[in-house]
Structure formats: structure tokens, C-alpha cells
ZAKEVO-444954 format. One record per atom (N, C-alpha, C): x, y, z; residue in three letters. Coordinates in steps of 0.001 Angstrom, whole numbers, plus 500000, padded with zeros to 6 digits. Atoms other than C-alpha are relative to their C-alpha. Layout:
<rs>
XYZAla
...
</rs>
This chain:
<rs>
500017498758500160Met
880030798169197495Met
498272500404499987Met
501220499499499880Ile
876930800099198004Ile
499715500346498485Ile
500606499458501447Pro
874982800464194508Pro
499403501690500400Pro
500794498906500225Arg
873898804181193494Arg
498802499798499505Arg
501342499779499536Ser
870810805444194432Ser
499252499609498131Ser
500906500408501697Leu
868977805207189958Leu
500517498974499612Leu
499678500926500579Asp
870982802602189044Asp
499035498653500557Asp
500815500889499670Arg
869486799016188695Arg
500593499003500233Arg
499257501754499543Asp
870686795976190636Asp
499163498951499740Asp
500600500928499469Phe
869420793150189972Phe
500824498470500285Phe
499266500806498992Val
871722791434192113Val
499574499661501233Val
500730499653498787Gly
871158792512195294Gly
500950499504501240Gly
499080500315499065Tyr
872220790313198185Tyr
500401498450499177Tyr
499151501660500295Gly
872737787042196041Gly
499171499286500739Gly
500225500643499034Pro
872389783935197414Pro
499875499805501341Pro
499251500003499196Thr
873779784581200266Thr
499158501143500882Thr
500437498725499188Pro
871384787247202359Pro
500568500100501573Pro
499461499672498811Pro
872374788338205402Pro
499002499618501241Pro
500992500238498823Asp
870934787299208745Asp
499529501115500910Asp
500747498874499128Pro
869036790226210095Pro
500201499753501425Pro
500182500634499201Arg
869199788905213320Arg
499160500857501089Arg
501489498944499231Trp
865459790344214308Trp
500566499553501509Trp
499918500288498351Pro
864958790650218143Pro
499591499003500331Pro
500346500972498669Ser
865007787772220359Ser
499725498692498990Ser
499638500834500446Gly
866172785733217454Gly
498368499492498574Gly
501380500158500803Ala
862520785961215389Ala
500137499677498591Ala
500272500970501300Arg
862176783836212247Arg
499335501231498969Arg
500567498746500645Leu
859993787038210756Leu
500305501268500352Leu
500052498525499290Ala
860027790772211051Ala
498340500448499047Ala
501446499970500371Leu
855816791337210279Leu
500190501638500283Leu
500418498125500078Asn
855080795448209456Asn
498604500075499132Asn
501025499678500648Phe
851611796610208728Phe
500207501440499906Phe
499872499006500413Val
851186799367206821Val
498306500638499500Val
501243499103500100Leu
847708801900206830Leu
500778501104499264Leu
499492498578500661Asn
848009804146204280Asn
498835500592500096Asn
501191498838500209Tyr
845688807422205091Tyr
500345500693499327Tyr
499685499504501110Glu
845331808621202207Glu
498531500989499420Glu
501445498773499901Glu
841389810133202332Glu
500124501521500240Glu
500069498433499773Gly
840933813791201942Gly
501427500552499284Gly
498738498838500949Ser
844376814473200042Ser
499867499405498557Ser
499801500187501249Glu
843594812935196556Glu
499542500935499368Glu
500649498463500729Tyr
842946814917193853Tyr
498650500057499387Tyr
501528499993500271Ser
839454816521193511Ser
499804501445499493Ser
500982498601500351Met
837435819287192105Met
500119500701501047Met
499831498542498768Met
837552821337195353Met
501161500268500411Met
498752499837500082Asp
840925821019195635Asp
500385500635498935Asp
499770499118500736Lys
840834822924192521Lys
501202499241499061Lys
498602500665500752Asp
843606819810190985Asp
498543499452498413Asp
500591500436501801Gly
840496819708187754Gly
499423498645499785Gly
500341501249499827Val
839736815985188405Val
500062499324501249Val
499885500900498376Ser
838416813828190932Ser
500349498663499907Ser
499190501210499628Asp
840488810820191777Asp
498830498917500018Asp
501442501041500076Ala
838307807597191832Ala
500916498644500243Ala
499388500998500079Ala
841619805482192222Ala
499552499148501543Ala
499891501254498836Leu
841405801867194921Leu
498705500577500724Leu
501410499709499081Thr
837634802813195314Thr
499259498454499170Thr
500971500973500718Glu
834687800139194224Glu
499904500279498617Glu
500721499953501676Ile
834403801718190643Ile
501454500145499311Ile
498819500154500817Pro
837029799883187947Pro
500294500977499359Pro
499551498821500741Ala
837559802899186146Ala
498833501070499763Ala
501342498640500003Ala
836328806446186433Ala
498439499917499142Ala
501476500192500486Ala
832655806772185640Ala
499561501031499353Ala
500428498589500275Val
832225810666185729Val
500897500602498764Val
498797499660500834Pro
834012812355182673Pro
500951501468500841Pro
499154498589499523Arg
837410814211183610Arg
499346501473499498Arg
500273498847499956Gly
836562817798184790Gly
498612500320501032Gly
501216499272498849Glu
833332817205186717Glu
500503499304501635Glu
499938500567498797Arg
833150816322190237Arg
498845499003499973Arg
500423501195499870Asp
832804812752191045Asp
499465500051501690Asp
500532500053498552Leu
830191812744194186Leu
499850498641500733Leu
500446501857499956Ala
830072808849194254Ala
501833499968500388Ala
498341499771499675Ala
834160808815194395Ala
499915500289501121Ala
499846499020498285Glu
834318811620197269Glu
499375498650500825Glu
500718500400498004Ser
831936809655199881Ser
500467498676499486Ser
499068501277499735Met
834020806201198757Met
501269500225500978Met
498960499435499337Phe
836995807937199868Phe
499757500664501376Phe
500157499686498164Glu
835247809610202935Glu
499412498794500881Glu
500178500921499241Tyr
833986806427203877Tyr
501352499547501249Tyr
498371500839499521Gly
837797805247204505Gly
499803500687501339Gly
499221498678498612Ser
838368808713206696Ser
498747499224501261Ser
500887499808499099Arg
834792808414208786Arg
499344498559500289Arg
500700500801499237Val
834411804624209415Val
500711498861499570Val
498884501420499558Gly
837048802185207881Gly
501592500012500924Gly
499453499761499092Phe
839648804012209782Phe
500426499386501231Phe
499643500592498574Trp
838556803194213239Trp
499261498623499797Trp
500002501462499882Arg
837304799594212218Arg
501544499237500163Arg
498149500454499778Leu
841218798937211660Leu
500748500028500793Leu
499597498860498741His
842366801223214330His
499833498762501311His
500903501525499096Arg
839774798437216553Arg
500863499456500455Arg
499668501658499994Leu
841216795191215455Leu
501458500100500582Leu
498274499663499429Phe
844936796691216441Phe
499920500026501173Phe
499603499158498487Gln
844353798178219532Gln
499146498622500861Gln
500095501340499207Glu
842375794939220553Glu
500596499253500348Glu
498912501078499541Arg
844878792581220168Arg
501883500555499848Arg
498212499149498855Gly
847890795387221602Gly
501226499774498665Gly
499122500130501114Leu
849658794946217800Leu
500583500965499626Leu
499978499332501136Pro
851244797648216062Pro
500150500466498880Pro
500064500049501404Met
851000799374212631Met
501029501245500104Met
499393498501500805Thr
852958802013210455Thr
499177500599500001Thr
501261499220500767Val
850671805008209297Val
500729500472498817Val
499128499280501350Tyr
851925806036205295Tyr
498684500718500577Tyr
501153498854499510Ala
850344809584206382Ala
500319500882498675Ala
499864498802500920Cys
849510811863203675Cys
499532501329501151Cys
500206498988499069Ala
849420814978205585Ala
498631500647499965Ala
501176498930500025Leu
846530817286204489Leu
498441498810500308Leu
501158501079499663Ala
844120813865204864Ala
499817500347501393Ala
500172499724498009Leu
845086814144208974Leu
499503501175499877Leu
500935499420499704Glu
844155817557208692Glu
498789500070500174Glu
501823499941500657Arg
840766817055207516Arg
499354498812500570Arg
500386500892498989Asn
840399814548210544Asn
500481499693501120Asn
499238499790498791Leu
841813815649213748Leu
500202498980500751Leu
500393500947499286Pro
839992813025215770Pro
501334498343499295Pro
499224500959500584Ala
841762810476213561Ala
501740500259500688Ala
498774499393499240Gly
845355812072214401Gly
500138499796501237Gly
499814500510498535Ala
844645812201217650Ala
500264498747500879Ala
500113501806499771Ala
843902808246217954Ala
501114499559499336Ala
498641500477499954Ile
847360807593216150Ile
501311500092500730Ile
499410499685498881Lys
849013809494218609Lys
500066499473501432Lys
500097500707498470Ala
847625808015221469Ala
500411498612499669Ala
499780501345499710Ala
847961804594220280Ala
501614499979499740Ala
497974500361500344Gly
852322805086219366Gly
500204499518498868Gly
499789500154501078Tyr
851784804571215735Tyr
500727500175499718Tyr
498364499191500581Asp
855146805312213803Asp
499016500700499103Asp
500310498923501562Ile
854663807782210542Ile
500927500024499198Ile
499144500073501387Cys
856132807094207167Cys
498903501116499158Cys
500627499109500725Cys
855103810290205253Cys
499766499389498635Cys
500322499924501174His
853178809556202314His
499574501557498794His
499730498390500806Gly
853598813140200994Gly
498842500941500568Gly
500796498981499965Trp
851930816306201139Trp
498222499775499804Trp
501568500163500706Arg
848763815318199100Arg
500617498136499610Arg
499612500933500971Trp
848620811788197399Trp
499683500129498273Trp
499942499248501439Val
849359812987194386Val
501810498861499066Val
499197500836500422Glu
852100811348191794Glu
501371501284500275Glu
499013499075499332His
855419812898192926His
500808499932498376His
499044499326500857Phe
857020812464189784Phe
499487500663498501Phe
500456499132500701Lys
854449814526187883Lys
500294501567500479Lys
499250498579499191Leu
855925817661190248Leu
501254500397499432Leu
498721499241500212Ser
858550819968189435Ser
500614500001501127Ser
499173500449498860Glu
861496819389191517Glu
499833501201501398Glu
500564499501498867Asp
860711822901193421Asp
498685499919500465Asp
501389500429499677Thr
856702821695193560Thr
500515498579501182Thr
499903501050498876Glu
858088818207195394Glu
500569500833501045Glu
499012499276498922Arg
860895820039197760Arg
498915500845501008Arg
500636499484499563Glu
857758822326198634Glu
498877498794500834Glu
500652500872499281His
855440819160199344His
500368499451501578His
499107500821498835Ile
858187817376201126Ile
499562500629501335Ile
500265498620499014Arg
858382820929203500Arg
498591499373501176Arg
500798500158499218Leu
854763821068204107Leu
499561498550500488Leu
500573501272499372Ala
853922817241204728Ala
500627500118501593Ala
499544499997498490Val
856378817258207875Val
499996501317500905Val
500369499196499427Glu
855304820622209287Glu
498593499515500447Glu
501410500048499437Ser
851761819295209007Ser
499663499415500747Ser
500173500962499344Leu
852403816341210500Leu
500464500234501302Leu
500042499630498526Gln
853936817459213209Gln
498902500618500891Gln
501052499269499433Arg
851158819488214159Arg
499421499100500778Arg
501015500805500260Thr
848466816764213634Thr
500337499090500712Thr
499726500846499366Val
850153813902215158Val
501209499750501444Val
499090499644499174Gly
852869815401217161Gly
500963499387500252Gly
498967500069500123Gln
855649813934215516Gln
500427500171498724Gln
500042499938501419Arg
857612814203212478Arg
500231498630499217Arg
499568501315500843Pro
857893811270209725Pro
501429499547500191Pro
498691500706500207Asp
860632809347209926Asp
500734499441498721Asp
500058500660500659Gly
860076807533207006Gly
499417500442498636Gly
500931498692501463Trp
858998808899203058Trp
499896498416498961Trp
499913500551500973Tyr
857063806852200565Tyr
498943500500499203Tyr
500999499108501071Cys
855317808362197629Cys
498753498969499267Cys
500478500558500503Arg
852493807728195980Arg
500495498941498715Arg
499638500712500934Tyr
853351804280193811Tyr
501545499892499879Tyr
498419500294499582Gly
856712805131193100Gly
500730501472499348Gly
498995498335500014Pro
859441808923193059Pro
500362499778498795Pro
499541499001500561Ser
860235811052190944Ser
501743499561499842Ser
498176500512500466Val
864401810733189250Val
500304500897501755Val
499667499256498753Asn
864501813825192432Asn
499746499387501126Asn
500447499510498797Thr
862724812674195224Thr
500729499385501011Thr
499105500530498662Arg
865100810350197644Arg
501389501064500456Arg
499172499121499812Arg
867743812954196978Arg
499098501746501028Arg
500501499366499394Leu
865236815696197889Leu
499650499293501467Leu
500171500456498543Val
864290813414201083Val
501373500442500358Val
499050500180499358Met
867926813088202142Met
500346501750500552Met
499349498433499494Gln
868631817150202142Gln
498977500252500941Gln
500885499198498313Glu
865200817899204348Glu
501013499227500910Glu
498974499912498734Gly
867459816181206673Gly
499669498989501249Gly
500456500406498638Gly
865061814173209457Gly
499785498655499338Gly
500778501462500474Phe
864081810771207531Phe
501332499219500172Phe
498569500920499908Leu
865931807806208604Leu
499817498969498910Leu
500154500301500974Tyr
864638806012205534Tyr
498623500202499626Tyr
500873499774500714Asp
862500805839202697Asp
499405498555499417Asp
500381501092500687Ser
860311803229200738Ser
499525499841498981Ser
500495499897501607Asp
859992803913197302Asp
500868498939499675Asp
499097500937500764Ser
861432800639196284Ser
498838498458500374Ser
500510501525499232Tyr
859648796930196106Tyr
500826498776499783Tyr
498793501136500289Ala
863088795149195472Ala
500645499165500379Ala
499118501523498913Asp
863900792610198525Asp
498585500352500772Asp
500470500559499057Glu
862446791451201319Glu
500939500498500973Glu
498919498786499096Leu
865463793101203193Leu
500224500956499555Leu
499481498102500666Pro
866158796414203636Pro
501476500038499788Pro
498343500080500877Tyr
869444797567201993Tyr
500401501507499810Tyr
499983498968499922Tyr
871304800539201379Tyr
500208500319498099Tyr
500065499225501694Val
871727802849198244Val
500799501801500683Val
499236498269499960Met
873999805901197830Met
499813501127499099Met
500548498857500118Ala
872998809149197446Ala
500520501182500360Ala
499646498775498896Glu
873861812457198442Glu
501347499925500334Glu
498451500235498846Gly
877544811288199005Gly
499609499123501009Gly
499975501056498591Arg
876485808893201577Arg
498437498941500341Arg
500818501029500262Pro
874327805687201769Pro
498639500654500683Pro
502180499536499962Gln
870230805786202164Gln
499759499037500737Gln
500288501804499663Leu
868490802812204254Leu
498701500125499086Leu
500987500390500612Val
866094801509201951Val
499049498830500628Val
500598501083499680Val
863163799629203457Val
498777499479499218Val
500439500254501271Pro
861559797954200527Pro
498158499696500718Pro
501273500228500259Tyr
857779798097200307Tyr
499225498704499399Tyr
500223500923500801Thr
855322795616198851Thr
498492500645499293Thr
501426499759500961Leu
852066795525196009Leu
499412499524500392Leu
500199501786499843Thr
851953791838196560Thr
498849499833501062Thr
501144501037498643Asn
850265790837200283Asn
499280501837499919Asn
500800498547500014Asn
847954794563199820Asn
498844500130499504Asn
501574499941500472Asp
844615795019199733Asp
499381500785498959Asp
500566498976501058Leu
844246797401196575Leu
499883498640498779Leu
500721500529500814Lys
843842793714194655Lys
498297500301499881Lys
501688499894500006Trp
840325794383195391Trp
499789501343499139Trp
499143498605501480Gly
841297797872193128Gly
499154499358498705Gly
499746500349501064Thr
842091795465190592Thr
498927498782499544Thr
500791500476500605Gly
839457793106190655Gly
500148498362500683Gly
499260500953499831Asn
841685790564192075Asn
499597499117501406Asn
500279500262499148Leu
840487790132194960Leu
498082499538500646Leu
501493499901500281Gly
836411788762195898Gly
499600500341501603Gly
500421500632498812Ser
836470787923199706Ser
500915500593501207Ser
499159500116498849Gly
837596788470203375Gly
500787498680500516Gly
499176501214499545Glu
838632784849203514Glu
501119500217498494Glu
499025500531501349Asp
840679785334199701Asp
500909500938500597Asp
498512499106499750Phe
842866788436201559Phe
500254499051501156Phe
499341500944499151Phe
843275786217204640Phe
501129498581499812Phe
499539501201500083Val
844128782902202373Val
501415500663499252Val
499211499634500615Ile
846849785082200423Ile
501077500648501067Ile
498284499558498945Leu
848811786773203727Leu
500063498478500966Leu
499458501023499626Arg
848593783289205182Arg
500906499296498895Arg
498935500585501127Glu
850522781715202043Glu
500653500230500522Glu
498766498823500033Ala
852789784406202004Ala
501086499721501809Ala
499824500297497895Phe
853018784076205964Phe
501219498874500193Phe
499535501627499657Asp
854118780484205850Asp
501037499583499489Asp
499043500170500742Leu
855982780463203064Leu
501819500670501119Leu
498897498818499805Leu
858231783409204685Leu
500853499390501565Leu
499632500965498736Tyr
858035781548208420Tyr
500582498767499977Tyr
499099500896500266Glu
859691778230206987Glu
501162500105499796Glu
498479499516500635Glu
862266780117205142Glu
500782500474501226Glu
499307499435498566Gly
863349781918208621Gly
500471499000500747Gly
499253500515499721Arg
864490779136209755Arg
501006499861499512Arg
498623499673499822Thr
867495779534208415Thr
500301501120499178Thr
499595498578500679Ala
867117783087206069Ala
498329500603500394Ala
500902499137499753Pro
864734785214208284Pro
500125500985498903Pro
500896499174500544Lys
862807787863206484Lys
499441501226500455Lys
500750498742499574Met
860863790901206240Met
498465499710499361Met
501362499936500410Met
856858790975205421Met
499479501029500047Met
500855499026499700Asn
854969793790204829Asn
498532499901499524Asn
501802499833500626Val
850920793987204553Val
499478501424499528Val
500136498617499951Gly
849841797088202952Gly
498090499942500401Gly
501287499974499975Met
845965798391203752Met
500083501245499478Met
500779498631500584His
843880801169202197His
498250500475501289His
501106500140499329Met
840964802214204832Met
498666499986499223Met
501876500583500965Arg
837922802520201992Arg
500531499115499370Arg
500298502005500796Leu
839053798630200679Leu
500013499395501356Leu
500408500476499061Leu
839792797073203801Leu
499420500277500896Leu
501068499661499187Gly
837638798941205867Gly
498748499876500359Gly
501085500488500566His
834799797440204897His
499724498476500517His
499955500976499350Pro
833160794667207517Pro
500576498261499335Pro
500295501285500455Gly
832853791586205182Gly
502033500022499279Gly
498607499494500529Arg
837038792897203950Arg
500542499573501533Arg
499540500155498484Ala
838154793593207619Ala
500405498635501116Ala
500009501676499823Ser
837312790053208323Ser
501059499079499893Ser
498964500359500166Gly
839925788644206835Gly
501396500434500900Gly
498743499461498557Leu
842558791008208940Leu
499561498890500901Leu
499908500313498993Ala
841080789819211796Ala
500482498630500629Ala
499226501390500073Arg
841623786274210744Arg
501710500144500406Arg
498549499836500344Phe
845255786947209884Phe
500528500345501288Phe
499207499606499044Leu
846149789161212737Leu
499917498786501275Leu
500409500905499185Asp
844817786021215012Asp
500631498912500026Asp
498688500472499969Tyr
846988784084213402Tyr
501113499546500255Tyr
498897499305499623Val
849877785855213346Val
500155499605501636Val
499661499920498809Lys
849482786334217356Lys
500362498145500288Lys
499358501403499160Ser
849452782103217653Ser
501194499553499852Ser
498964500243500445Lys
852507781943216157Lys
501455500335500495Lys
498471499614499832Pro
856060781760217764Pro
501108501000499497Pro
499151499996500686Asp
858964783641216621Asp
500126500802499128Asp
500554499069501399Val
857332786459214805Val
499883501693500972Val
500346498672499786Trp
858140790053215131Trp
499552500857499280Trp
501337499388500869Val
855110792209214587Val
500598501551500394Val
499107498702499463Ala
857251795550214546Ala
499533501071498629Ala
500133498423501016Lys
856724799190213006Lys
501353500052499328Lys
499481499816501012Arg
858256800552210129Arg
501595500241500502Arg
498914499277499525Ile
860604802665212313Ile
501173498930500656Ile
499672501133499617Asp
861460799822214274Asp
501290498819499304Asp
499466501314501087Ile
862620797569211281Ile
501431501128499616Ile
499255498649500258Ala
864981800971210363Ala
500851500169500715Ala
498725500011498862Arg
866803801007213576Arg
500521499073499813Arg
499583501750500387His
867356797489213558His
501258500160499235His
499710500530501232Trp
868650797277210509Trp
501435501107500757Trp
499229499092499851Leu
870698800725210873Leu
501582499526501762Leu
499438500413499361Lys
872412799281214054Lys
500690498445499698Lys
499583501088500120Glu
872536795798213102Glu
501403499784498498Glu
499421500133501084His
874048796263209932His
499998501272499182His
499570498360500362Pro
875523799660209432Pro
500459499871498608Pro
498839499695501714Pro
876833800867205731Pro
501358499435499754Pro
499138500031499979Glu
879740799755204731Glu
500913500560498906Glu
500325499330500357Val
880997802283202908Val
502006499589500000Val
498845500185500113Ser
884527801907201008Ser
500937500935500252Ser
499349498719499923Ala
887241804292201620Ala
500704500939498907Ala
</rs>
């Protein structure tokens, strides 16, 4: 039985997860996610009443709330001006795909990046109209943000988003509103598994392609990473165990990236090492998120009781 969307499920697939039947018998599906947020964060210039310093080099807000934090603003700008292009180049040089968690307003403010994303064929998972906490929005405001985001991304990258993912976590209304919008194949507002799964909402199944905050460069923002080598090691260790388990129980691995964090050279070096490590291994499906979603919908359609 498919669980209801807002119910807690502590069992999931249990001891017998399904065989995902990844293409070509891959032992692991690997998805890289670039979080494109810079330019959509809380800002005094956008009349939010606060400057956002989240996931920057500042461990805690240094400028009093209600004042403009020019240092934090410039760190966000680095991600858009420099970090994006460095990470984009690493993937293009290796011919590897990635998914962009796109905040719509951010791409409106960097049209060359939008054009590069379109030309590269990266898939788009909507990260909101802006990089704000959806659980703080009213239902009507959240619905409007979803509408604005879809329309904006169609203009800037030439495609509507196929998936949805909030900043940190959704509101109790988010999944229902995303489903009511009608054009999303999946959402990623969960960290609960290493395989896609379904929940019931709006009277029908919704595909969830879970994400992770573990294999994620945000650890620099929390002080848990010090170098590019650190990032390479945590990714390699996760990859190696999943790759070994994939002999009998293939899974999915997510890697989360932020341009203002990982885009710095001493950190991107660790990503480059990991990309080359992955390319040296057979039976790995490096996939876009939309490809994982479509594969799951085809190979494991929802079983709905009459």
C-alpha cells in the first residue's frame, strides 16, 4: 500500500528493496545536483528586510538584522560570476550530465548562465521562485511562487521544470500545490531513502526522488569540510560502499553542489578528482534526475489498490 503524503513511514522498502533495473545493469545511479540560488536569496535590495548569509564563508550572520550585508552579497555574487562557470566546465570537459536545482529569479539575473544550462542540456528541477523557506509562506503566496517559477524558467532556460525541491524543507501544502500545478513528474522534498518511492496525495500517487544533505558541499558551511581532498574522500567512501552493495541491491547516490561553496578552486579540485574516479568505474549510470524519474515511472509504476 502506498503511504499518504504527510504520514510518517519508518519501514519503507524494509529488508527487500526493489531491483531498480538501472539501464545496462548499472550497479549505481549517480546524480549530481547544482543548486543555483545566487540572486534569489533574502536581500535588502529585494525588500526582504534582511541580508541572507546562509552557506557562505561566514559561520554566523555578522551584520545586524535589518542592515545590508555587503560581504555576504559579494559571496553570493562569486557563485554566480565565477563558481558556476568553473563547475560547468568540469562537467562539460568530462561529458557528464547534471541536474540544476534552479531558483527562477536567480537565473533571470544571469542570462548567460541560463543560456549555458540550456545549451548543455542539463535538466531543471525547480528550487522555487526564490531561495526562501516555503514553510514560512501562506498557501496563496506559495501557490503564486510556484506559478512565477514555472513561467520564469520557461523563459530563461527554454523548458519548464520537471521536478520540484524546496529550500531545506516543504510546507504542509507544498506537495499538494505542486501536484495541482500539473506539470511536475516528481518532487524531491524528502531525504528518507536511497531509491525513489511513491506517496498518495490529491487522490493519486506522487513520485518522490529523494535528495541528500549528506553527500553535499554544504558541509563547508557547517565547518565539517576543510579541503577539496575532504570532499573527494567523503564522496568516494559513499560511492564505494554503494557500488559494492550494487552487486546485489543497486541504489541511487545524490551529490549536492553549491556554486558559492564548491566553486572555489581549492574545493572544486576535489570534485574534479571524484568525477574522474567515477569515470574509471564500469557499471555506473551517471544520470539526470529526470531520467531517474522517468526510468522509475516506467520500470516501477505505482501499484494502487482498487
